[in-house]
ZAMI-761550 format. One record per residue (C-alpha): residue number from 1; residue in one letter; x negated, y, z negated. Coordinates in Angstrom, 3 decimals. Layout:
! residues N
(NUM, 'a', (X, Y, Z))
...
//
This chain:
! residues 77
(1, 'm', (-21.274, -40.871, -125.084))
(2, 'p', (-21.718, -39.707, -121.712))
(3, 'r', (-19.233, -36.947, -120.839))
(4, 'p', (-17.134, -38.676, -117.736))
(5, 'k', (-18.134, -37.212, -114.220))
(6, 's', (-14.725, -34.877, -112.302))
(7, 'i', (-14.835, -35.219, -108.796))
(8, 'l', (-13.733, -31.459, -108.520))
(9, 'q', (-15.433, -28.695, -107.751))
(10, 'r', (-15.688, -25.811, -109.984))
(11, 'v', (-12.646, -23.626, -109.750))
(12, 'e', (-11.749, -20.750, -111.852))
(13, 'i', (-8.482, -18.450, -111.739))
(14, 'd', (-9.258, -14.939, -112.602))
(15, 'i', (-7.798, -11.513, -111.277))
(16, 'a', (-8.979, -9.466, -108.395))
(17, 'k', (-11.240, -6.287, -109.489))
(18, 'k', (-10.651, -4.809, -106.313))
(19, 'a', (-8.417, -5.065, -103.225))
(20, 'h', (-10.024, -7.656, -100.237))
(21, 'n', (-8.479, -10.249, -97.725))
(22, 'c', (-7.949, -13.868, -98.861))
(23, 'q', (-10.145, -16.266, -97.512))
(24, 'h', (-7.703, -18.619, -96.110))
(25, 'n', (-5.711, -16.589, -94.157))
(26, 's', (-6.917, -13.340, -93.575))
(27, 'h', (-3.310, -11.606, -93.418))
(28, 'h', (-2.516, -12.389, -96.893))
(29, 'r', (-3.707, -9.512, -99.521))
(30, 'i', (-4.677, -9.765, -102.585))
(31, 'h', (-4.827, -6.667, -104.363))
(32, 'r', (-6.297, -5.240, -107.510))
(33, 'g', (-5.523, -6.463, -110.551))
(34, 'd', (-3.730, -9.992, -108.559))
(35, 'k', (-4.759, -12.966, -109.807))
(36, 'r', (-6.602, -15.378, -107.154))
(37, 'v', (-8.569, -18.839, -107.290))
(38, 'k', (-11.953, -18.638, -107.424))
(39, 'l', (-13.700, -21.720, -105.892))
(40, 'r', (-17.595, -22.538, -105.632))
(41, 'k', (-18.905, -23.171, -102.557))
(42, 'd', (-22.861, -23.486, -101.699))
(43, 'r', (-24.334, -20.922, -104.178))
(44, 't', (-21.713, -17.807, -102.981))
(45, 'w', (-17.785, -17.820, -104.631))
(46, 'e', (-14.944, -17.893, -102.579))
(47, 'y', (-11.688, -15.990, -103.260))
(48, 'y', (-7.856, -17.277, -102.427))
(49, 'c', (-4.757, -16.298, -102.833))
(50, 'c', (-1.838, -17.498, -104.644))
(51, 'e', (-0.235, -18.899, -102.242))
(52, 'c', (-2.765, -20.067, -100.253))
(53, 'a', (-3.954, -21.560, -103.654))
(54, 'k', (-1.068, -23.128, -104.196))
(55, 'a', (-0.921, -24.682, -101.144))
(56, 'i', (-4.620, -26.019, -100.925))
(57, 'i', (-3.860, -27.390, -104.947))
(58, 'd', (-0.792, -29.359, -103.676))
(59, 'r', (-2.795, -31.072, -100.285))
(60, 'd', (-5.361, -32.244, -103.069))
(61, 'i', (-2.893, -33.237, -105.388))
(62, 'a', (-1.751, -35.629, -103.212))
(63, 'q', (-4.924, -36.658, -101.284))
(64, 'l', (-6.032, -37.389, -105.621))
(65, 'q', (-2.770, -39.212, -105.810))
(66, 's', (-3.439, -41.408, -102.520))
(67, 'l', (-6.560, -42.202, -103.627))
(68, 'r', (-5.838, -43.365, -107.056))
(69, 'g', (-2.935, -45.824, -105.262))
(70, 'q', (-5.978, -47.492, -102.846))
(71, 'f', (-7.866, -47.740, -106.320))
(72, 'l', (-4.924, -49.307, -107.861))
(73, 'e', (-4.282, -52.066, -105.147))
(74, 'e', (-8.042, -53.146, -104.245))
(75, 't', (-8.073, -53.755, -108.646))
(76, 't', (-4.861, -55.565, -108.389))
(77, 'e', (-5.809, -58.165, -105.107))
//
């Protein structure tokens, strides 16, 4: 049986090996040793601080729940 597909992009949590700015907000600094979210964008990776990552994840969860709700509404009609 084939494995189910995922609509989520490739996302990982890793540890920063050097200090750099968050790609969402340049005022947020990711220091060496901090946890960060690593998101695949085309052929490169984008890195986000924990604060921005949580906001992105919360927004995406809300969008997925809305999508699921729309799907369930259509199937019950």
